[in-house]
N, C-alpha and C positions, 0 to 999 in steps of 0.2 A: 654215262651211270646215273639213275636218278638218285639224289639223296635221301636218305632214310631218317625219318622224324618219329619223336616219341611224343605222344599228347599234343600235338601240334607245334612241338617246341624242339628246334634242330639240337642236338647234342655238343655236348663242347669239344672240340677237338684236343686231343692228347699230344700235340707239338707246342701247346702255348701256356704261359706261364697261369698257375691256379690263381681262379678269379679270388677276389679279395674274402669275400665271404667264408672263404677256405680257411684264411689265414686267422680271421674273426674265430674260426671254431677252434682252431690251435690254442688261439689265446684264451679264450672259455674255458678249454680241457686244463692249462696251466694253470689257472687260478683256481680253477675247481682242487686239485691237488694241494696247493697252497692254502687252501682255506679251509681242507680236511683237517690238515696237519694242525694248524693252529686251532681247531676246536679241540683237537682233542687234549693239546698241551693247556691251553686254558678253560675249557671244560665250562665253559659259560654261554648259557643259553642264550643270552640277548644278542652275542657276538654270534651264534649259529646261526641265528634266524637273520640277522642282517648278511651274513654272507652268502647264506642260501638267495636272498634275495637278488644278491648280486649278481650271483652266477646265474639264475634264471634269468635275469634280465640280459645277461650275456648270450645266451642261450637264445633267447628272443631277437635280440638284434642278428645273430647268425641266420637263425631261422628265416627271417624277412628277407636278411639279402640275399640266399638263394635265389628269391625270385624276379632279380634283377641282373642284367648282365654286367660282369665284373663287380657285383656286390649288392645289386639291388638297392637297398635302404640306403647303401652311400652313393652310389650315381644316379638314384631313381628307379622308378618301376621302367618294364622294358614297354616303349612305343607302341601302343594299341594292342598290349599284351602280345607283343614277339612277333617276327614274320610270319610270313603269310605260309601254309601248306600248301605246296603247287602238284601235291599226288595228282589229284584229279585231272590237271594240266597234262601232267607227261603219261598220264594213261590215256587221254585223247591223243596226242601226238602219237602214240605207240600204236592206236586204233586206226589212224588214217587209212585210207582203201588201200593207198599205192604201198603197204608196208605188206606185202604178201609176194612170196617168192614164187609163185605160180602164176603169176602175169605174164603175159606175152611180152614179147619185145615189144617196145624201146624199155619196158619196166621191167619186174620180176628179177630172178635169177640170172636172165641172160641180157638183161638192161645192160647200161652206160652209166657209168657215175663219174664223178668229183667233189672231192671234200678239199675244201682249203685250210690246211691247216694252219695255215700262216696268217690266218686272218686274226685281227687286234683282239685282245683280252685285258682285262683289268686299267681299261681307261674308258673314258667317258664312253655313255649308250650312244651317241650322237657320231663318235669318231669311229664304233663299229657299224652303225647302220647304215653311212654311205657306201661302205666296204662291202658290205655283203649284200646290197641291193644289185652291186655292179658286180660281185662276183656271179650273183646269180643269175644277170642277162648275159655272161660271159658264158655259163655252162648252158644256157637255153642257145645260144648262138652256136656253140658247137655240139648240140644236141644229146646231152648228157643231163643226169639228173642232180641238181643243186644240193648238197647235203648240209641243211640246217644245224646250229648249233644253239647250246643255251650261250647267252650272255652270263661272263663272270668279271663280276664288278670289281673294281678298284675298292679294296676295305676303305679308305678315307670316303668314299661316295656313298657306304651303301646305310640306308638310315638306321640300322641297328648295329648294335655291339657286338663283337665277335662271341661272345660267351652264350650268344642266342640262337647262333646257326652253328650247323654241325660241320661244312666245308670249311677249311681254310681259306677259299674263298668262296664267297656266297655266290648261287646262280639263278637269273629268271629264265623261266620259259620261251622258246624266242616266240610261241603264238600267244603270250602272256601280254607282249610287245606291242607286235603286227600280225595282221592277218593279209590275206593274198598270196602270190605263187613262191616267194622268199622264204615262206615259211610253210609250205606245203598243201596250198590253198589250191584252187583247179586254174588251168589255162582257160582260154577260152572253148567256146564247145566241141570245136571243130578242128582245134591245133594238137596234133599227135605228139607233143612233145612230152617228155617224163616229167613227172611231178616231181618236187622236190622232198626229201628223204630226212630221215632224222637219221643221227649218229649211229644210235643203237642199232638200227635198219641197215646202215651201211656197211658195221664191222660184220653183220649176221650172210651178206651176199656176197660182202668182199674182203673177208678174209685176209691179214698182213702178204701170206703169202699169195695170194692175185693180183697185187696193188702194184702199180709202177708208182716209185716215188720221183717225184720231180721237186727240185730244190729250187726256188725263184731265183737264184742265182743265175744259172742257168740261161735264163733270157735275159733278167735285167743285165748281167755283165756288158751286153750288146747293146741292148735298147733302153737302158734305162732314162734316156733325157729327151728321147722321140715325143711326140705328137702323142694323145691319148688314142687317136684312133690307130694310129701306127701301132703299138703298145698293145692294143685289144686285138688287134687283126693278127698278130703274132701268136698271142697265145690261142687264140679260137683255132687257126691253121693247125697249131700242135696238138690240141685236146682232138680236132674233128679225125687228124690224120692217125691219132695213135691207136694201135690195132689193138691196144690193152681194154678191156671192158672197165677196170677200175684204177682211178687215177687218185694220188693224193700231192695236193702241191703243200710243200714245208718249204720254212725258213732257211733264208742263208743264213750261217753262221752271223752272230751280230757283232763282232768282230770285223767282218766284213762290210755290212749292210747294217747301219741303224735301224732301219725303217725296211724290213726284211718282207713286205706285202706286194702281191701283184700290181697293184693300183696303191703306188705308198703315197707318204705326205708331201712329197715334194711335187707330184703330181695334182692332188686336190689342192693343193696350194699355190697352183700355177696356172695361166692361160691354157697350159697345155690341157688340158682337161674338157674345154669347151668343143673342141674336135669330136668329142664323144656326144653332145647335146643332144641335138637333132634325133640321133637312131637310139638312144638313150631314153630319152622322153616317150617315144613311139612304143616302146616296148612293151610287152604285156607285163612285164615287171614292174614296171612304173604305171602302167596302164592299171593294173587290177590289184596292184598296192594298196590295203585296207587297214582301216583301224580296228584293234583287237576288240573283242567285246568286254574285256576287263577295261580296258582304256576309253570306250564308249560308256561303260556305266561310271566312271569316273567322273566324265562331261556331264551325263546326265543328273548327276547327283549335285554338280554343283553350277546346272544353268541358272538355277532361281537367284543365285547372287550376280546374275548379270541384268536383272531385270531392269529397263529403262523406269526412269520415273518422268520423262517428257510424255506428250500426246502427240497422239497421229505418229505415221513411218511402219515400219517393218513391223510385225509382230514376232518374229524371231528375234531376239535380242541380239544375235551375233551379228545382222547382218546391217545393225547400227553399232556394231563395238570395233575401236583401234586398240591394237594389242601392240604393247613395245617391250621390245626386250635388253633390258639395261642391267649390264654386269656392273659390281660395284667391287667393294673391300679389297683383296688384293689382286685385283684384276688391273692395275696400274702396273706392277709389274708385269704381267702379262703384253700388255700396252707399249711399253719400254722395249721389249725383248722383240716384240713387230716391227717397231722403229728402227732398231738397232739391225735389221736383218733385211731392211728395206721390203717387207713381205706384202704382196697382194690381197685383195680380199680373199676370201675361200671359194672355192669350188662353184655352185652354181651364181654365188652372189656375182659374180664377173658377167654374167651376162651384159652383153653392150644394150641390149633392149632394157635392160632396168635402168629407172632415174638414181640419181646419187652417185655416180662411179667416181672412185677416188684413183686418184693418179698425185703421188709424190714428185715434191720438186727436184730438180737437178742438183746432183751431190749424193753425197755417200755410197757406200756400197755393203757387202755380205760383212756383217758386223760392227758397223759403225755407221752414223749417221749426222747431218749437220743441225744446229741447235734449233735452225728454221724448220724442217722436217719433221723431228720430233714432236715440236708442238704441234706441227699439222697432224701426225699420227694421233695426239690424245684427244684433239678437239673432234676426232672422230670415232677412237676406239673407246674415249673415257671421256663423253661430252659433260659439258658443265651443266649446270641446273637449267641457267638459262636459255642455253642450246637447246635442251630435250623439251623445254616449253614452246620453244619459236619451232622447234621442229615437228612437232603435233600440231602446230597452227598451220604450217605450209602443207603438212600431209591430207589435214581437211579438209583445206581451201581447195587442194587440187583434185581432189578426191569429189567433192560435191559439185565443183565446176565442168568435171568429167561428166557427170550423171545431168549436169544442164544441155551439155553439147547433145547427148542422145536425149533428150526432154523426158528426163528421170528426175522427181524430187527426192533426193538421200538425205537421210538423215543420222548424224553421227554426234551421239550424246554419252556413251557406253565405254569407260577406258577399262583396258587391262595392262597390267604391270608386270610382267615376267622377270624377277628380279630376285638376287639374292642379298640382297639391304633388307635390316630391319631396324635402323636406328632411326633418328629425328630427321633427318636427311629425307627419307621417304615422306615422313609426315608432313613435312614443308613442300615438298615437288606436290603431293595430293592436296594440298590446302592451294596452291597455286594454280594447281589445273582445274579445280572446282570454281576457281573465280572466272577462269576460260572459259567454263559453260558445260563441264563435263559433268553431269549429275549423279551418275554411277560410277565409280572407280572400284575395281577389284585388284587385288594383290596376289602374289603365289602364296602368300601367308595365310591369304582369307580361305583357301580351299581346304575342303572335307575331305579326309580321306580316311579308307577303309587299310585292312591289311595288306591287301593283293592290289589297291591304287595306290599306297603310298609307297610299295615296292614298283611300280610302273609310273610313278609321279612326273619324271621326266618326258615321259610319252604323252601323258593328261596335257601337261603344260603345252606339248607341240600340238596337239590336236585343238587345244582351246585358239591357238594362234593360226592355225590352220583355217580355223573357222570365220576367224574376225573379217569384216569387210576390208579394212587397213592393216596393214603391219608393217611395222618399223623396226629394222632389224641391225643387229651389229654385225657388218661386213665381211669379218675376218672369223665369226663365229660357225663351226659345224652343225651349231643346234639350229642358227639364222638359215643357215644352208638348205636344211634337210626341210626345215618348213617352207621354204623359198619353192624346191622339188615339189610339194604338194600342192603347193598353190596353181603353179604351172602348169602340173598335170589336172588341176581342177580348170585352167582357162582362167584365170583370174586376170583383170587388166592388169597389164605391168605398171600404173601410175599406182596401183594399191598395196605394192611393195616396196617399201622405200629403206634407206639405208642411212645411220646417222652419220 
């Protein structure tokens, strides 16, 4: 269901505490009554004037407070004026040509559909993206239309405070984040596959009484720890053979399965996923997966930041850019957790063709590890200042050497740092990189956004890394993995995709 907005701002939900400015208004009202009584008793005009001025000031504070989230003046004005109004994007999705019950099979009222209600929500976008692409591929292989859904944010990740939007959990349309078949885009011209549809259209052609509901546990109880290709084949055959037009896959009870998706975290975080790579990378879901118009606009707006200061070399700034993904802050705890559970790299980061593979030393088990292994994990997961600088040198050297083998004169002199760090540490890193010859250095915090591109900023970041000549990522990151996927589809040289 499309969220409703008022004058471009989402309305406050009724299930949260009143924002601070309401409390200020109550405070002002209380002191207004006190002041009037005081004036009546004292009958002093001077005091009356002072009290009136005081009340006026409080009312102004209260009024100004209404402009921001949770108090406005108290917490600052809304970022970029508030969240975007996605009404036009939802209208675009509703008007997709496949949203027509009169179309002939395999679309329309007689078509076959599958909705993955078990999909991850209220987690990071990149955890959601890789699952949705694989689900869309499964739907394609089973000759059913995939049902795409809005991305629902985890509150802590949303750029705006809760008083600035309507829903208890804010959402972003799929077509704002991606383009291609997984978001309702076209297949290859001669491909008869049904196109993906929205949740609203699915509800129209597949009312609840016409759906077969399948719980993920019905398959996972037997095949949970099989290789990815086996899990995929079991689900594909089930969906192909099912006579029902409309299927909805729902999550197993979380008391039985903490990760109740069709393709769950334990699969994505192990080498069992690699058995799906050859098929998935060739799938039209991957080949035709594209950048949304919103994200492309965000990239275009920020492209001038990447202008090289050097002479010669490619005119396209991204062809001379090295991008690297550096997580700091509280990421140390995440790295220690990965070490404790002896976690491998994530998803496509595990591909053996890619350089910089990670192998832990012997010792350790689920829930514990040796001091030696913990140090090794931190070395790669949370690299030191010196290690980061050295990695950029190595990656640049290897990329330029590969060009020389092919008779190409390559240039790398632009650096893009994808990071959540805004401390002095980052400034010191930039200084060290400049001394190494990086004439242009851009960081995430340098990017400029409007409301729509701020809402999709993680996809803008990903697209910039995808376009870069060289990318250095964090092997345990789903964000890195999705960038790797796009670069592999683009047939980038393996040596151009590295890990710390």
